[in-house]
N, CA, C and O of each residue as an XYZ file, in Angstrom:
328
protein
N      -3.484      9.885      7.905
C      -2.445      9.738      6.891
C      -1.239     10.557      7.341
O      -1.403     11.642      7.899
N      -0.063     10.063      7.110
C       1.120     10.768      7.557
C       1.395     11.989      6.689
O       1.040     12.022      5.511
N       2.021     12.978      7.279
C       2.349     14.207      6.557
C       3.248     13.898      5.378
O       4.155     13.071      5.478
N       2.998     14.558      4.268
C       3.839     14.381      3.097
C       3.518     13.131      2.289
O       4.234     12.807      1.342
N       2.457     12.431      2.650
C       2.094     11.219      1.926
C       1.664     11.562      0.512
O       1.082     12.620      0.272
N       1.949     10.673     -0.417
C       1.557     10.895     -1.801
C       0.456      9.930     -2.215
O       0.319      9.625     -3.400
N      -0.327      9.446     -1.265
C      -1.470      8.616     -1.586
C      -2.512      9.506     -2.253
O      -2.736     10.640     -1.829
N      -3.140      8.989     -3.289
C      -4.223      9.705     -3.953
C      -5.431      8.795     -4.035
O      -5.312      7.573     -3.945
N      -6.588      9.398     -4.204
C      -7.795      8.605     -4.413
C      -8.001      8.462     -5.912
O      -8.183      9.447     -6.628
N      -7.969      7.202     -6.380
C      -8.122      6.883     -7.793
C      -9.190      5.813     -7.935
O      -9.043      4.717     -7.394
N     -10.252      6.113     -8.649
C     -11.299      5.118     -8.928
C     -11.770      4.397     -7.665
O     -11.909      3.174     -7.660
N     -12.011      5.147     -6.609
C     -12.560      4.569     -5.394
C     -11.579      3.813     -4.519
O     -11.998      3.023     -3.673
N     -10.291      4.033     -4.698
C      -9.275      3.375     -3.875
C      -8.162      4.368     -3.560
O      -7.938      5.316     -4.312
N      -7.467      4.149     -2.451
C      -6.243      4.891     -2.175
C      -5.139      4.243     -2.992
O      -5.032      3.017     -3.026
N      -4.323      5.042     -3.644
C      -3.268      4.492     -4.496
C      -1.977      5.279     -4.315
O      -1.978      6.500     -4.157
N      -0.886      4.539     -4.344
C       0.442      5.152     -4.291
C       1.425      4.257     -5.035
O       1.345      3.031     -4.964
N       2.344      4.886     -5.744
C       3.403      4.177     -6.456
C       4.733      4.462     -5.771
O       5.061      5.609     -5.466
N       5.486      3.399     -5.538
C       6.803      3.474     -4.911
C       7.841      3.024     -5.923
O       7.635      2.030     -6.621
N       8.950      3.739     -6.012
C      10.026      3.384     -6.936
C      11.285      3.116     -6.123
O      11.642      3.878     -5.225
N      11.946      2.013     -6.462
C      13.133      1.566     -5.733
C      14.331      1.483     -6.668
O      14.195      1.663     -7.878
N      15.485      1.216     -6.114
C      16.714      1.136     -6.906
C      16.685     -0.036     -7.878
O      17.202      0.063     -8.990
N      16.075     -1.154     -7.457
C      16.070     -2.351     -8.298
C      14.946     -3.291     -7.851
O      14.213     -3.002     -6.905
N      14.831     -4.404     -8.543
C      13.779     -5.379     -8.258
C      13.910     -5.950     -6.853
O      12.910     -6.100     -6.150
N      15.119     -6.266     -6.440
C      15.338     -6.872     -5.129
C      14.822     -5.967     -4.008
O      14.186     -6.442     -3.067
N      15.091     -4.689     -4.108
C      14.640     -3.724     -3.107
C      13.103     -3.602     -3.132
O      12.465     -3.535     -2.082
N      12.534     -3.575     -4.316
C      11.069     -3.498     -4.450
C      10.412     -4.730     -3.839
O       9.420     -4.621     -3.118
N      10.966     -5.893     -4.129
C      10.394     -7.136     -3.624
C      10.519     -7.219     -2.104
O       9.595     -7.685     -1.436
N      11.628     -6.781     -1.556
C      11.807     -6.780     -0.101
C      10.763     -5.881      0.561
O      10.230     -6.220      1.618
N      10.473     -4.748     -0.053
C       9.427     -3.855      0.454
C       8.073     -4.562      0.433
O       7.307     -4.464      1.391
N       7.779     -5.267     -0.643
C       6.512     -5.988     -0.752
C       6.389     -7.047      0.346
O       5.305     -7.248      0.893
N       7.468     -7.708      0.663
C       7.443     -8.711      1.735
C       7.126     -8.039      3.067
O       6.315     -8.551      3.839
N       7.753     -6.903      3.344
C       7.480     -6.187      4.600
C       6.011     -5.752      4.667
O       5.368     -5.879      5.708
N       5.491     -5.240      3.550
C       4.087     -4.821      3.506
C       3.173     -6.035      3.705
O       2.179     -5.946      4.426
N       3.496     -7.149      3.080
C       2.671     -8.357      3.196
C       2.582     -8.824      4.647
O       1.514     -9.233      5.102
N       3.693     -8.766      5.371
C       3.692     -9.193      6.767
C       2.777     -8.306      7.614
O       2.021     -8.808      8.446
N       2.844     -7.001      7.405
C       2.004     -6.071      8.150
C       0.538     -6.237      7.743
O      -0.345     -6.251      8.601
N       0.281     -6.362      6.460
C      -1.090     -6.523      5.971
C      -1.727     -7.774      6.568
O      -2.899     -7.759      6.943
N      -0.966     -8.839      6.655
C      -1.478    -10.085      7.234
C      -1.830     -9.889      8.705
O      -2.869    -10.363      9.164
N      -0.967     -9.191      9.445
C      -1.246     -8.924     10.862
C      -2.500     -8.062     11.020
O      -3.282     -8.259     11.950
N      -2.686     -7.107     10.104
C      -3.852     -6.229     10.182
C      -5.102     -6.885      9.591
O      -6.210     -6.376      9.760
N      -4.928     -7.998      8.909
C      -6.064     -8.663      8.279
C      -6.657     -7.834      7.160
O      -7.862     -7.882      6.913
N      -5.811     -7.072      6.482
C      -6.263     -6.171      5.425
C      -5.234     -6.218      4.305
O      -4.093     -5.795      4.491
N      -5.621     -6.720      3.165
C      -4.657     -7.034      2.109
C      -4.797     -6.108      0.908
O      -5.905     -5.885      0.421
N      -3.686     -5.572      0.430
C      -3.725     -4.621     -0.683
C      -3.879     -5.306     -2.037
O      -3.562     -6.484     -2.207
N      -4.369     -4.536     -2.980
C      -4.246     -4.898     -4.385
C      -2.962     -4.209     -4.822
O      -2.757     -3.032     -4.527
N      -2.097     -4.934     -5.523
C      -0.847     -4.293     -5.932
C      -0.306     -4.911     -7.192
O      -0.708     -5.994     -7.617
N       0.629     -4.176     -7.778
C       1.343     -4.714     -8.938
C       2.796     -4.262     -8.835
O       3.124     -3.219     -8.271
N       3.640     -5.101     -9.409
C       5.077     -4.858     -9.372
C       5.633     -5.023    -10.773
O       5.335     -6.000    -11.460
N       6.435     -4.070    -11.187
C       7.163     -4.165    -12.441
C       8.582     -3.693    -12.170
O       8.825     -2.507    -11.945
N       9.500     -4.620    -12.195
C      10.912     -4.391    -11.904
C      11.095     -3.617    -10.596
O      11.000     -4.215     -9.524
N      11.350     -2.319    -10.648
C      11.664     -1.554     -9.442
C      10.491     -0.717     -8.940
O      10.668      0.133     -8.066
N       9.301     -0.947     -9.482
C       8.135     -0.129     -9.158
C       7.028     -0.991     -8.548
O       6.697     -2.061     -9.058
N       6.470     -0.497     -7.448
C       5.354     -1.170     -6.780
C       4.213     -0.161     -6.666
O       4.389      0.921     -6.107
N       3.054     -0.519     -7.194
C       1.862      0.311     -7.053
C       0.887     -0.424     -6.149
O       0.566     -1.590     -6.379
N       0.421      0.272     -5.118
C      -0.477     -0.316     -4.132
C      -1.805      0.426     -4.174
O      -1.853      1.656     -4.199
N      -2.893     -0.363     -4.182
C      -4.257      0.180     -4.116
C      -4.942     -0.404     -2.888
O      -4.907     -1.612     -2.655
N      -5.561      0.470     -2.110
C      -6.225      0.053     -0.884
C      -7.706      0.437     -0.934
O      -8.058      1.581     -1.222
N      -8.549     -0.529     -0.652
C      -9.980     -0.326     -0.433
C     -10.457     -1.530      0.354
O      -9.863     -2.606      0.287
N     -11.523     -1.342      1.093
C     -11.992     -2.395      1.978
C     -13.043     -3.225      1.255
O     -14.169     -2.776      1.037
N     -12.662     -4.426      0.894
C     -13.544     -5.301      0.122
C     -14.808     -5.659      0.898
O     -15.895     -5.713      0.321
N     -14.673     -5.909      2.219
C     -15.859     -6.293      2.984
C     -16.737     -5.095      3.344
O     -17.731     -5.254      4.051
N     -16.386     -3.904      2.870
C     -17.226     -2.708      3.018
C     -17.707     -2.267      1.639
O     -17.973     -1.087      1.407
N     -17.813     -3.229      0.733
C     -18.303     -2.925     -0.608
C     -17.302     -2.199     -1.481
O     -17.677     -1.566     -2.468
N     -16.023     -2.285     -1.123
C     -14.984     -1.641     -1.916
C     -14.772     -0.172     -1.575
O     -14.077      0.540     -2.300
N     -15.365      0.286     -0.479
C     -15.210      1.679     -0.057
C     -13.856      1.882      0.631
O     -13.235      0.929      1.102
N     -13.423      3.113      0.678
C     -12.225      3.481      1.439
C     -12.659      3.683      2.885
O     -13.566      4.466      3.168
N     -12.001      2.966      3.800
C     -12.359      3.038      5.224
C     -11.125      3.358      6.062
O     -10.021      3.531      5.544
N     -11.347      3.430      7.361
C     -10.234      3.656      8.295
C      -9.174      2.576      8.168
O      -7.987      2.849      8.351
N      -9.591      1.336      7.852
C      -8.621      0.246      7.682
C      -7.620      0.597      6.587
O      -6.429      0.310      6.712
N      -8.099      1.211      5.523
C      -7.222      1.594      4.416
C      -6.252      2.698      4.839
O      -5.062      2.646      4.530
N      -6.772      3.681      5.538
C      -5.918      4.779      5.989
C      -4.863      4.288      6.979
O      -3.716      4.734      6.941
N      -5.253      3.365      7.869
C      -4.278      2.813      8.827
C      -3.179      2.049      8.097
O      -1.998      2.221      8.397
N      -3.564      1.204      7.137
C      -2.555      0.436      6.402
C      -1.679      1.369      5.568
O      -0.470      1.159      5.481
N      -2.268      2.395      4.955
C      -1.482      3.356      4.169
C      -0.438      4.041      5.045
O       0.712      4.199      4.635
N      -0.833      4.445      6.241
C       0.110      5.088      7.162
C       1.240      4.133      7.542
O       2.402      4.533      7.611
N       0.892      2.873      7.788
C       1.905      1.877      8.121
C       2.841      1.653      6.938
O       4.053      1.546      7.126
N       2.305      1.580      5.738
C       3.137      1.395      4.540
C       4.080      2.582      4.383
O       5.252      2.399      4.053
N       3.587      3.793      4.615
C       4.458      4.966      4.547
C       5.632      4.834      5.513
O       6.767      5.166      5.172
N       5.351      4.350      6.710
C       6.438      4.179      7.710
C       7.437      3.130      7.244
O       8.642      3.292      7.438
N       6.947      2.058      6.633
C       7.856      1.031      6.125
C       8.743      1.558      5.005
O       9.871      1.098      4.825
N       8.240      2.499      4.274
C       8.978      3.063      3.144
C      10.039      4.066      3.581
O      11.002      4.300      2.851
N       9.879      4.653      4.742
C      10.835      5.678      5.211
C      12.210      5.111      5.444
O      13.120      5.841      5.837
């Protein structure tokens, strides 16, 4: 995980909330994350409300456990957010 990350473990998943200036910026971030997630073959659970995106990561094919795949995607998402 990258230094300064605000990912937390909540109910068996890594979770982080990102806040943007507006909906357009939040949605653009989601598109960037979706492209990376597709390449990694690891897809987040997420929700979006106007300028806020909350992402939850856990590995479904590992019984919903947090795995290295989750940590790798979280680190990549952090880089996309910078």
